[in-house]
C-alpha positions as CSV (number, residue, x, y, z in Angstrom):
1,X,116.2,112.3,80.4
2,X,118.1,115.3,79.5
3,X,119.2,117.4,82.4
4,X,117.5,120.3,81.1
5,X,114.0,118.2,81.3
6,X,115.0,117.3,84.9
7,X,115.5,120.9,85.7
8,X,112.5,122.1,84.1
9,X,110.4,119.1,85.4
10,X,111.7,120.1,89.2
11,X,110.4,123.5,88.8
12,X,107.1,122.4,87.5
13,X,106.3,120.2,90.0
14,X,106.7,123.2,92.9
15,X,104.5,125.4,91.0
16,X,101.9,124.1,93.1
17,X,103.6,123.2,96.5
18,X,100.5,122.2,98.4
19,X,99.5,119.6,96.3
20,X,103.0,118.2,95.7
21,X,103.9,118.4,99.4
22,X,100.9,116.2,100.0
23,X,101.6,113.8,97.1
24,X,105.7,113.2,98.4
25,X,104.0,112.8,102.1
26,X,101.7,110.3,100.7
27,X,104.3,108.6,98.7
28,X,106.2,108.5,101.9
29,X,104.5,107.4,104.0
30,X,103.5,104.2,102.1
31,X,106.9,103.5,101.7
32,X,107.8,104.0,105.3
33,X,104.5,102.0,106.4
34,X,106.1,99.1,103.7
35,X,109.3,99.0,104.9
36,X,108.3,98.7,108.2
37,X,106.0,95.9,107.5
38,X,108.9,94.3,105.6
39,X,111.0,94.5,108.6
40,X,108.4,93.2,110.4
41,X,107.7,90.2,108.1
42,X,111.7,89.6,108.0
43,X,112.2,89.9,111.8
44,X,108.8,86.7,111.6
45,X,110.6,84.9,108.9
46,X,114.1,84.9,110.8
47,X,112.2,84.2,114.3
48,X,110.5,81.0,112.6
49,X,113.9,79.7,111.3
50,X,115.6,80.3,114.2
51,X,113.2,78.6,116.3
52,X,112.6,75.5,114.0
53,X,116.2,75.1,113.5
54,X,117.2,76.1,116.7
55,X,117.7,73.8,119.7
56,X,115.2,70.5,118.3
57,X,116.1,70.3,115.1
58,X,119.3,72.3,113.8
59,X,120.1,72.8,110.3
60,X,120.1,68.6,109.2
61,X,120.2,65.5,111.3
62,X,121.0,62.3,110.9
63,X,119.4,59.1,111.8
64,X,119.8,55.3,110.9
65,X,117.2,54.2,108.6
66,X,113.5,54.2,109.7
67,X,114.7,55.3,113.0
68,X,112.5,58.0,112.6
69,X,109.7,55.9,111.9
70,X,109.2,53.4,114.9
71,X,111.9,55.1,117.5
72,X,113.4,51.7,117.8
73,X,115.9,51.4,120.9
74,X,118.4,49.4,118.1
75,X,118.5,51.5,115.3
76,X,121.3,53.5,116.0
77,X,124.1,55.1,114.3
78,X,127.7,52.9,115.2
79,X,131.1,54.3,115.9
80,X,129.9,57.8,116.6
81,X,133.2,59.2,118.2
82,X,134.4,59.2,114.8
83,X,131.8,60.5,112.8
84,X,131.6,63.2,114.9
85,X,135.3,64.0,114.8
86,X,135.2,63.6,110.5
87,X,131.9,65.9,110.8
88,X,133.2,68.8,112.8
89,X,136.6,68.5,110.6
90,X,134.2,69.6,107.3
91,X,134.9,73.6,106.8
92,X,130.8,74.0,106.2
93,X,129.4,72.0,109.3
94,X,130.0,74.8,112.4
95,X,128.6,71.9,114.8
96,X,127.9,68.4,115.2
97,X,126.6,66.9,118.2
98,X,124.9,63.3,119.2
99,X,121.8,62.3,120.8
100,X,120.6,59.1,122.2
101,X,116.5,59.5,122.9
102,X,114.7,56.6,125.3
103,X,111.5,55.9,126.9
104,X,111.6,54.9,130.0
105,X,110.1,54.7,133.6
106,X,110.9,57.4,136.3
107,X,109.7,57.1,140.2
108,X,110.4,59.0,143.5
109,X,108.3,57.1,145.2
110,X,106.4,54.1,144.4
111,X,104.7,55.6,141.6
112,X,106.0,55.6,138.0
113,X,105.8,58.5,135.0
114,X,106.4,57.8,131.9
115,X,109.7,59.9,130.9
116,X,112.1,60.0,127.6
117,X,115.7,60.1,128.6
118,X,117.7,62.6,126.4
119,X,121.4,61.4,126.4
120,X,123.5,64.6,124.8
121,X,126.9,66.6,125.0
122,X,126.8,68.9,127.6
123,X,129.7,71.1,126.2
124,X,127.9,71.2,122.3
125,X,124.6,71.7,123.4
126,X,125.2,74.6,126.2
127,X,125.9,77.4,123.2
128,X,123.0,79.7,121.9
129,X,121.3,77.2,120.1
130,X,121.6,74.3,121.8
131,X,119.3,72.5,124.3
132,X,120.8,73.6,127.5
133,X,120.9,76.8,126.2
134,X,120.8,79.3,129.6
135,X,120.7,76.2,131.9
136,X,123.4,76.6,134.8
137,X,123.4,73.5,135.8
138,X,124.4,70.7,133.1
139,X,124.3,66.9,133.6
140,X,127.3,65.2,134.3
141,X,128.4,61.7,135.8
142,X,125.2,60.6,137.8
143,X,123.7,64.3,138.1
144,X,120.6,64.2,135.8
145,X,118.5,67.3,135.0
146,X,114.9,67.5,134.3
147,X,112.4,69.1,133.0
148,X,110.8,71.5,135.1
149,X,106.8,70.6,134.5
150,X,108.1,66.9,134.8
151,X,109.3,67.5,138.0
152,X,106.1,69.4,139.5
153,X,104.2,66.5,138.3
154,X,106.5,64.0,140.2
155,X,106.5,66.2,142.7
156,X,110.8,66.0,142.9
157,X,113.3,68.8,143.8
158,X,116.9,69.0,143.3
159,X,118.9,66.9,145.7
160,X,116.5,64.2,145.1
161,X,117.6,60.8,143.5
162,X,115.2,59.1,140.9
163,X,115.4,55.4,139.8
164,X,115.6,55.5,136.0
165,X,114.1,51.7,134.1
166,X,114.1,51.4,130.3
167,X,115.2,48.7,128.2
168,X,118.8,48.9,126.6
169,X,119.8,48.7,122.9
170,X,120.6,45.1,123.4
171,X,117.5,43.9,125.0
172,X,118.7,44.1,128.4
173,X,116.8,45.9,131.3
174,X,118.3,49.6,132.1
175,X,117.9,50.7,136.0
176,X,119.8,52.9,137.9
177,X,119.5,55.9,140.2
178,X,120.2,59.4,139.1
179,X,120.3,62.7,141.4
180,X,118.4,65.5,140.0
181,X,121.0,67.8,139.5
182,X,118.8,71.0,138.2
183,X,115.1,71.9,137.0
184,X,114.9,73.2,133.5
185,X,112.8,75.2,131.4
186,X,113.8,74.9,127.7
187,X,112.4,76.0,124.4
188,X,111.5,72.1,123.6
189,X,107.8,71.1,125.4
190,X,108.7,67.9,125.5
191,X,112.1,68.0,127.3
192,X,109.8,70.4,129.8
193,X,107.1,67.8,130.5
194,X,108.7,64.4,130.4
195,X,112.9,65.1,129.5
196,X,115.2,63.4,132.0
197,X,118.5,65.0,130.4
198,X,122.1,62.4,130.6
199,X,125.4,63.1,129.6
200,X,126.0,61.4,126.7
201,X,128.1,58.5,127.8
202,X,126.1,57.8,131.0
203,X,123.1,57.1,129.0
204,X,125.1,55.0,126.2
205,X,126.0,52.9,129.4
206,X,122.7,52.9,130.5
207,X,121.0,51.6,127.7
208,X,123.5,49.5,126.3
209,X,125.1,51.5,123.4
210,X,128.7,51.7,123.5
211,X,129.8,54.3,120.9
212,X,126.0,54.6,119.4
213,X,123.7,57.4,119.5
214,X,120.2,58.0,117.9
215,X,120.3,61.5,116.4
216,X,123.3,63.4,114.8
217,X,122.3,67.3,115.0
218,X,124.1,69.4,112.1
219,X,124.7,73.1,112.4
220,X,125.7,74.5,108.7
221,X,126.8,78.2,108.0
222,X,123.5,79.3,106.4
223,X,120.3,77.5,107.1
224,X,118.9,78.3,103.5
225,X,121.6,76.1,102.1
226,X,120.7,73.2,104.5
227,X,119.7,71.0,102.1
228,X,123.0,71.1,99.7
229,X,124.8,70.3,103.0
230,X,122.5,67.7,104.0
231,X,122.7,66.1,100.3
232,X,126.7,66.5,100.3
233,X,127.1,65.1,103.7
234,X,124.7,61.7,103.2
235,X,127.3,60.8,100.7
236,X,130.3,61.3,102.5
237,X,132.2,58.4,104.7
238,X,131.4,59.9,108.1
239,X,127.3,59.4,106.8
240,X,127.1,56.9,104.4
241,X,124.3,54.5,105.4
242,X,122.7,56.8,107.1
243,X,119.4,59.1,106.5
244,X,120.4,62.4,106.3
245,X,117.7,65.2,106.1
246,X,117.7,68.8,106.2
247,X,115.2,71.0,108.6
248,X,112.6,71.7,105.4
249,X,112.4,67.8,105.2
250,X,112.1,67.6,109.0
251,X,109.4,69.9,109.3
252,X,107.5,70.8,106.3
253,X,104.5,72.0,108.2
254,X,106.9,74.8,109.2
255,X,108.5,75.2,106.0
256,X,104.4,76.4,104.6
257,X,104.3,78.8,107.3
258,X,107.3,80.5,106.4
259,X,106.4,80.9,102.5
260,X,103.3,82.5,103.5
261,X,105.4,85.0,105.2
262,X,106.3,85.8,101.3
263,X,103.3,85.3,99.9
264,X,101.3,88.1,102.5
265,X,104.7,90.6,101.6
266,X,103.6,90.6,98.2
267,X,100.0,91.1,98.6
268,X,100.6,93.8,101.1
269,X,103.3,95.4,98.9
270,X,100.9,95.7,95.5
271,X,98.0,96.8,97.7
272,X,100.2,99.8,99.2
273,X,102.0,100.9,96.0
274,X,98.3,100.5,94.0
275,X,97.6,103.2,96.5
276,X,101.0,105.0,95.6
277,X,100.3,104.6,91.8
278,X,96.7,106.2,92.5
279,X,98.4,109.4,94.4
280,X,100.7,110.4,91.5
281,X,98.4,109.3,88.7
282,X,96.4,112.1,90.4
283,X,99.1,114.4,90.8
284,X,100.4,114.2,87.7
285,X,96.7,114.3,85.5
286,X,95.6,117.4,87.6
287,X,98.6,119.4,86.7
288,X,98.7,118.6,82.8
289,X,94.5,119.3,82.7
290,X,96.0,122.8,84.6
291,X,98.8,123.0,81.8
292,X,96.8,122.6,78.8
293,X,96.8,125.8,77.4
294,X,101.2,125.8,78.0
295,X,101.2,122.6,76.5
296,X,99.4,123.6,73.4
297,X,101.5,126.5,73.7
298,X,105.0,124.5,73.6
299,X,103.6,122.6,70.8
300,X,102.5,125.2,68.7
301,X,106.2,126.4,69.2
302,X,107.2,123.5,67.2
303,X,108.0,121.6,70.8
304,X,107.8,117.3,70.0
305,X,105.6,115.2,71.6
306,X,107.9,113.3,72.8
307,X,109.5,115.8,74.4
308,X,106.3,116.5,76.5
309,X,106.1,112.9,77.2
310,X,109.6,113.0,78.5
311,X,108.9,116.1,80.7
312,X,105.6,114.9,82.3
313,X,107.4,111.4,82.9
314,X,110.1,113.1,84.5
315,X,107.6,114.9,86.9
316,X,106.1,111.7,87.8
317,X,109.5,110.5,88.3
318,X,111.1,112.9,90.5
319,X,107.9,113.2,92.5
320,X,108.0,109.2,93.3
321,X,111.7,109.3,93.6
322,X,111.5,112.5,96.1
323,X,109.0,110.4,98.2
324,X,110.5,107.0,98.4
325,X,113.9,108.6,99.4
326,X,112.3,110.4,102.3
327,X,110.1,107.5,103.1
328,X,112.8,105.2,102.7
329,X,114.9,107.0,105.1
330,X,111.8,107.4,107.7
331,X,111.4,103.8,107.8
332,X,115.1,103.0,108.3
333,X,114.9,105.4,111.0
334,X,111.6,103.4,112.7
335,X,113.8,100.3,111.9
336,X,116.8,100.8,113.7
337,X,115.0,102.1,116.8
338,X,113.1,99.3,117.3
339,X,115.6,97.0,116.3
340,X,117.8,96.5,119.1
341,X,114.4,96.4,122.2
342,X,112.7,94.6,119.8
343,X,108.9,94.8,119.4
344,X,106.8,92.9,122.0
345,X,103.2,91.4,120.6
346,X,102.1,90.4,124.1
347,X,102.5,94.2,125.2
348,X,101.1,95.6,122.3
349,X,98.0,92.9,122.7
350,X,97.3,93.9,126.1
351,X,99.5,92.0,128.0
352,X,100.3,88.4,128.6
353,X,102.9,85.4,128.5
354,X,105.7,86.4,126.3
355,X,106.2,83.0,124.8
356,X,103.5,80.6,123.2
357,X,103.6,76.7,122.8
358,X,102.9,75.8,119.2
359,X,104.4,72.6,117.5
360,X,106.2,71.3,120.1
361,X,108.3,74.5,120.6
362,X,108.1,77.5,122.5
363,X,108.0,80.5,120.6
364,X,109.0,84.1,122.1
365,X,106.2,87.2,121.2
366,X,109.6,89.6,121.2
367,X,110.2,90.1,117.5
368,X,112.9,92.4,116.3
369,X,112.8,94.0,113.3
370,X,115.3,94.3,110.6
371,X,116.0,95.4,106.9
372,X,118.6,94.2,104.5
373,X,119.9,97.0,101.6
374,X,118.3,95.2,99.0
375,X,114.7,95.8,100.6
376,X,115.4,99.5,100.8
377,X,116.1,99.5,97.0
378,X,113.8,97.0,96.0
379,X,110.9,99.4,97.4
380,X,112.7,102.8,96.1
381,X,112.4,101.0,92.6
382,X,109.3,100.0,92.9
383,X,108.3,103.2,93.6
384,X,109.7,104.9,90.5
385,X,108.7,102.2,88.0
386,X,105.2,102.7,89.6
387,X,105.4,106.1,88.9
388,X,106.7,106.2,85.6
389,X,103.6,103.7,84.6
390,X,101.2,105.8,86.3
391,X,102.0,108.8,84.6
392,X,102.5,107.3,81.3
393,X,98.2,108.0,80.4
394,X,98.4,111.7,81.2
395,X,101.7,111.8,79.0
396,X,100.6,110.1,76.4
397,X,97.1,112.6,76.5
398,X,99.3,115.7,76.9
399,X,100.9,114.4,73.4
400,X,98.0,114.2,71.7
401,X,96.6,117.7,72.6
402,X,95.9,119.4,69.3
403,X,97.9,122.9,69.6
404,X,94.9,124.8,68.0
405,X,92.3,123.6,70.9
406,X,94.7,123.6,73.5
407,X,95.3,127.6,72.9
408,X,91.7,128.1,73.6
409,X,90.9,126.2,76.9
């Protein structure tokens, strides 16, 4: 559009300052609400991915074929040390760690309790996404770590000696005494309720699994590229013959929840911009009716209908753009103010626990709203397009005015 058309459109907008201000405020409020909601949904999606791919799943996992179906002790990955060394050299792998899972009976006195012994590498599992994240005392040697809920059920305290009895991978009897070095509460339910955690080497020795493991947990640079990473590593010498699956294949029910978030966002976006379109269309239509005489005079003086269309479209686009920019500024400021402290859903709903248990995982109820530049540009662009389309009918109507009839109105 020509600079002159934009200048005239800007001047026309402010003939009725109150109506224009209300329209700009309505569009701005819509954009602010959309960006705020978008930031919550993005935080919700990131929160779900981070929780699902956190301490338990990782971005991908490798197992012996068939182990995920029957969890048989003898279905193991062999030469684990060499496999891990090769995987950790891969530039796309940011973390690789091995685990052993073995059902057993644990007893403090005469009564036995069904437990799951987890053998892991303390150094690799103590990071932010490890199974021991936030745990001060890691298992080492003959000192075990026990889930707090299990310890309360058994009456175990730190320093007690607990007997573990199970079956080795070769069919032999596995039994020994271990001192409980710490009680832990992790983000994984079964560890809290059934888990006895041993150092990987100790678990391998107890269950006759020299340099073997049931699972290798892998982390890449981007969870969205986990499928490609898993497919490539499945063909690598380090994992050849193993079953390698990305987190989406490991937890399809969680993927469905994440995809539902995207559908909800589109639905809300459509509702909000339908309201914004109605506001812009109403403002443009009212302005067109009020200026029927003026538009008829322009047409009588030789102005082409196309010039009238461009003028009205320019007014609507400028109106929508102004509201969108103000709303985007307010939305970005709101998200920036809440990103650090986060939004505590437990507090908003009247208090209660700050975590919930779902799908075997502990989910924090504190979300940290976040936006990307793409989100802002997408919303502003959608408003401008909506404003353009909403003003199409008033613009065409004005262009079709008959000058003689318009001058009499």
